[in-house]
Each structure stands twice: as C-alpha cells, then as structure tokens.
ROTIMI-12775 format. One record per residue (C-alpha): x, y, z. Coordinates in steps of 0.1 Angstrom, whole numbers, plus 5000, padded with zeros to 4 digits. Example, Ala and Ser with C-alpha at 12.3 -4.5 7.8 and 13.67 -1.06 7.14 Angstrom:
! ROTIMI-12775
512349555078/513749895071/
***
This chain:
! ROTIMI-12775
704911901974/702912211984/702212062018/706011992023/706812342012/704212492036/705512282065/709112412058/707912772054/708713052078/705113162076/703613112111/700013042098/699812692081/696812782061/698513092047/701612892041/699512642021/698012922000/701413061993/702912731984/700012661960/700213011945/703912991939/703312671919/700612811896/700113181900/701713511891/700313711920/698413671953/695313881959/694313901996/692614132020/695514092044/698814152027/700914142059/700213772062/701713702028/704213962017/707113862040/706813502029/706713501991/708513661962/705213691943/703614031941/700814061968/697914291961/694714391979/691614341957/691414711951/695114721941/694614431918/691614591901/693814901896/696514691879/693914541856/692614891847/696215001840/696314731814/693014821799/691014531814/687614641829/686314481861/
***
C-alpha cells in the first residue's frame, strides 16, 4: 500500500514520497534535515533534528 500511495503522491521525489507514505502509516512525526521536501506533502508535523530535540526537552525528555 505504501508503494501505491507514494506513486499517487504529489511529491516529485519518489524516495521522499515512499518515506512519507511509510511514516503516515506508522509515525506521529517526520524528522528530516530537509523540511521543504516533506512539509507540503504530508499532514504530519515535520521537524529538523534540532527542532525535534527541542520538543523532547519541552516534554522533559533528555537527549
């Protein structure tokens, strides 16, 4: 199903589309060094690694 979803995606990069499709099935967020490749194509929150670590710290989780 993830492959079919990736093929139907508006995302122009198939590898990114595959990662998005897989993440939407199993994950709550996407962590990437290149947010612009993901944010327009998913409803999931997309964070850089630094932003994600900041979110963890906000919730009392140490890195």
